[in-house]
C-alpha positions, 0 to 999 in steps of 0.5 A: 500500500505504502509503495503504491502511494509513493509511486503515485506521488513520485516518479515510479523509477525513482521509487524503485531505485530508492527501495533497492538502495534501502536494502544496501549495506556497504559499497555497491555497483551502479549496474547491480542497483540497476538490475535489482531495481528493474530500472535502466542503467542510464536512469539509475545513474541519473537518479544516483547523481541527484542523490549524490548532489544532496549527500545521500550517496557518495562515490568511491573509485576511479574511472571504470571501477566506481563504487557507491555507498549510502551516507547513512549519517546524512540527515536527508537519508534519515528523512528519506528512510522515514518516508520510504520505510514503514519502520526504521529499526536501530541496530540494537533492535535488529540485534535483539530481534535476531538473538531472540529468534535464536535463543528466546528471551534470555539475551538482554541488549543495552545501548549507551544513552549518550552513544547508540553506537555502543551496544552491550549484549548480555547472554550466557547462550550467545556466542561471539560468532553469532554476534559477528554474523548479525553485525554483518546485517547492521552498521558494522561501525557500531561497537557490540560487546558480549558479556555473559550474565556473570561477567556483566554483574562483575563489570557493574560491581567493579564500576566498569559498567554504569547501568544508569547510563544504559538503556535496555532495548 
């Protein structure tokens, strides 16, 4: 329903390219984006150039080998997400959801109140390799630390973790 309304208001090809862009993590080729969106390469290039001018996309590389990447820190990108995505989940929410799928309700996930890029996972069931796999689905620049339940309690008791500065997700 949401996509239908957007296609009536905006150019359908732009909507398709933006939806395809929203699934991208890291760098991508223009040709792949064109194929995934079903929009011609020339039109995809034109749309990406517009997004580049307003700092939603940036380009890396030289001449024939060019990569593009979303600027997820751009305020305009955040606005675009609100328009095109029904719900933009934070990395911590995605991590918590995936861990709950794997282990039920046991894993607890916290974020630093002052810096959402710092995520703490408290779980005796979760392994580091699971965190690494999930981290590939979210912004990899965010720092995720895994503690067992007993380690977390010891860190709090020793004063290394201040629970007043954490929000539980």
